[in-house]
N, C-alpha and C positions, 0 to 999 in steps of 0.2 A: 473867752469861750471861740469853740472852732466852730467852720461851719458843718451842717449836717445833709447827709443825702436823703431827697424826698422821692418820693414815688408819684410820678406825675401823670393822668391819662391823658393822651393827645388822641385827634380825630387827625389819621394821616391821610385818609380820602377818604370818599363816600363807600359806606358798609367795612370799614375798617378801622380800628383803633389799636392800640399799644399803649405799652407801660415803657414810660423814659425814668431814669435814673438823674435827678438834677442838684447839684451841691448848689443849697440855699448857705448865704452868708449870716454872719451873727446878725439879730436885729439892729437896725440903726437907732438914731434917735427918734424918739416917736413913733416907734414900730413895737409890733409884737409878733413873737411865734406862735404860730397856733399847732398844735399835735391834734389832728383830727382821729375823732372817733366813726363815727358813720358820714354819710354822704348818699344821697338819692338821686336814681336817675328821671329823669321826668320823660314820662310817656309821652308827651306832645310835641313841645318845642324842641327838646332834646334829639328826639328821633327823628325830625326833618333836619338837624343838624346830619346824624348818624346816616342819613340817606340822602344826603345832598339836595334835600329840597329848600332850602332856604336861599333865597333872591340873593345873588351876590354883589346887588347895590347897595343891600340894605346893613347896616351895624347888627351885631348879636345883642347889643342892648346898650344902648347909649346912657342909660339910666345907670347902668354900673360899672362903678369902675375896673371891677376886676376882669370884666368881660371886655372893656375898651370900646373905642366907637369907630375902630377899623371895620370893612365890610369883610364880608366872608372870603377868608383864604386859606386853602389848607397847606399844611399842616396847623391847627389850631387846639388848644384847650375850651372847655364848653364845662357847665353844671352849674347851679347857683342853688344848692341845697345841701350846705356843709355844717355838722354840729363836731366840737371839739374843746379841748382844754386850752388855757392860754399858757404856753411852758418857759416862755423869758421874753423880758422886756429889755428894750433901749433904753438910753437916757433919756429921763424927763417923762416918762410913763408914770402913770399912778400905778404905786406898789398893791394898791386893790385889784389890779387886772390879773395879778399871778395867781394863775389856779383856777380862774374864771371860765365856767361854764358857756361856752358862746354858739351862737351861730353865724355864719355868714355867706353871703351870694359868693360863693368862691367856687371855680373848676374843681374836677375830682383831684385831689391828690392828697398825700400822706400828712405834709407840713406845710405851711404857708405864713408868708410873713405881710401884716396889714396894719392898717392904723385903727387906733382904738375906735375911731369914728366910724369904722367901716364893719365893727362888729355888734352885735346885738347880744345883751345879757339873757341867757335863760333866767326865765320869772323863777320862784319858788315853788316847788311840786311839781315841775314838769321835766320827765328823763329823758334822756338823750333822742330816744328812737319815736318818742312822741316829736321833738323839737324839730326832727329833719323835715316835719311837714308844713312847718312855718311859710314858706314862698305859697305853696297851693293852698295852704291856709287864708293867706292874706288875698290870694286871687278869688276864694270862693265868697269873702267877707265883699271885695271890690263887685262880685257880680251883683251879690244881694242890694249893695248901695246902688248900682245902677241901673236895676231890676224893678225898683219903688214896688214890690209885692204889697198888695193893699186888702184888707180885710174881707173875708169872703170869696174870695177870686179862687179860681181854675188854674192851677199852675202845673206844666209839664218839663220836666227836663231830659232833653236826648243826650242820652250817652252818660254810663255810671261807672266812669275811669274815678281816678283819686280825685280829681277835680270837681266831678259830678256827684260824689259822694258826699265829699266837705260841704258843697253847697245845698246837696239836700239834707244834710245833719243841719245847717242854720235853717232852711226853711222849714223843716219836719214842727219845729214848735210856732210856727205862725197862725192866727188864727184863719187859714185860710179855709175853702170848702172843700177842696181837695187839693193831695199831690201827687204828683205820678212821673213815672219816669218810661225811658224806653231805651233798651239795650239787647244785645242781640248774645251777648256772652252770658253763660250762664252762671260763672263765679259772680262778676259784678252784679247780675240780678238778685242772687240769695245775698250779698252783701247790702245791697238797698233793701233790701226785704227787712232786712235783721235793723235796721234803721227806722221802719215803720212806714215806708216810701211801696205805694203799688207799683208793681212793674210790669211793663210789658213787652214782649219779644217782637221786634218787627219781621220776623221771619215767619210767623204763625197768622196765619188769616185770623185764625178765630179770635186771637190776642187783640190784633188790630181792630177788628169788627168789634170787641168788647169796648174799647178805647174810643172810638168814634159812638159808640153808645153813651157813654160817661159824658161825652162833650157836644150831648144833645140836649140842649135845654127847653126845646120847643118852642121857643121865640127866636127874636134876631138875636141872643146871647149866645148862638151857638158856638162851640168852640173853645179854646182857651184862649183865657185873658191873657196870660204869660207864657212864653216859651223861652226857654234858656239853650240854647245850641253849643253844648260842650263834648262833642262825639270826635272832633277833627275832622270830619268825613264831611266833604263840601255837597255830597247827595243830600246829606240831612236838612239843607236849609230847604228844601223845596218840600222836604216831611214837614217842617216847620210852618211851613205857609199854608201846607195842607189843613194842619190840625188848629193854626190860631184861629181866632175869631173876628166878628167884624170891629174895627179899631182897636184889636190888639195889638201886644209888643213881642217883638223876638229878639231876647238880647243873645248876641253873638261873643261866648267866648274863646272861641275856638280860633287856634291862627293855621290857616291851611298851607302857609307858605307859598310855594309858587306852582302848588297844586291848582289846576285851572277848576272854575266852579261857573257851573251852567245852570242859572237862575232864573226860573218861571215867573215873569212880572206881567204876562199880560193876561192872566185869569183872574182867581181869587186874589190876588196883592192886589191889583190895581185896583178893583169894584169893593174892596173890603176896610180899603184905608189902613193896612196896617203896616206898623211903623219896626223896620228893622234896625237896631241901635249896635254898636260896638262897646265893647267892654273891656280895656286893658288896662294891666294893673300898675304899670310902669308911672301912670298918673293918678292925679285924681281929677273926677269931672269937675268942670267949672263949676256948675251950681253947687258944690261942696265945697270948693275951695275955701270958704270964707269962715267955715268954722269945722272943716276935717284937716286934719293933717296925716302924714303917713304915719307918726309916732302914735295919734288916736287909733289908725286903723290895726297897726301892729297889736294894738294892745287890747284891740277886740279878737283880732287872730289867734293870740294866746290864749285868750276864755273859750273861744272855740273849740283849741286843742283841748284843753281841759276836759270839757265837756263830752268831746266825741272820742279820745284817746285813738288816733288814727293808727297808732303802729298797729292795731287789728289788720289792718289794708295788708302789711306788708308780708308776701308772699316767699320772696327769696333773701338770705342774706348771705354775700360773695365775699371774698376778699377780693382784692383790686385786680390781683394777676390773671382774675377769672372774667375779666372784663370784657373779652371777645365775645365769649359764650353767652353773656348778660345781655348784650345788645342782640345777639343773634335770635335768643328766644325772646324778647322784646317784639322785634321784627317778625320771626316766623310764627310764632305762637301766642300772640299776645294774649290768648283766653286763660294761658295758664300762669300769667304772671301780672297780677294785681299792681305789684308795688315792689321793685327791687333796689334792695340798699347795699352798700359798701361797705363792707368792716373790716377796718382799720385794727382794731384791737386782737384778731385771730392771727 
């Protein structure tokens, strides 16, 4: 078998991407060659890489072998949501892998080589466009696990991007007192409403006054019991503190990169004994690790994908050659692009 030419996306410098052609050797012993069908752009972490807002002392993701443990240095490849079909096998690989539809935490590329243990088989009944959301669905499941929602609680989600929508989709069936969200973008609010979530626009005084009224219980329990900050905007943390009740929890799923965070800890936060907790999907919370594994979390994430069918959040499907336009659109007009995927089949 001869090598083939793969199209790969490279971040050449902040605000610049290019598609390069790389010759891949045939799969070696223990390797699979995967032909990509779709890959999804992360509007959170990946846009920090695009904008040069990732600390240069931090590894891209030490838990993902495809991204490596080296710190940020341009040019680089990035991306972690790829679905495709195993196209060829090296020696020693189980023949059952050939033709298997798979998900992988791989940078954007038309083809790539990977070991079987780096691939996740798609379950029965899940199509490729839904499957491309597995990474974000796993993040949403991890957020709910870290948030510990309780029956009868008032829960507020800040940010209705893809992770926010997937998290709200998981929470909407909990026996909560109420579930609400805050987002400034019309398209996101409409999608959240379609999931059954009450949504408020932070730009509208009337909306925010109505939200405050929802949070007034008339006693010491005023405020949200649980706030999930998923907007990616550091300023939202102060809004979370403002809306969180006495003894409430704020779970931060946003990663701000090197964007500065100015946090008001002198008033409401201090007197109201508010807890701020980090949620990060690369690992499991220590209190869960005795019973939960990443495999178990993936299984729950797949079930959430079946229920939510997140392909409904895709607003743009573009060939890889239009990558520069895709990132420019997400950077300058995010209200028009909920989820952009690259389509390698066109």
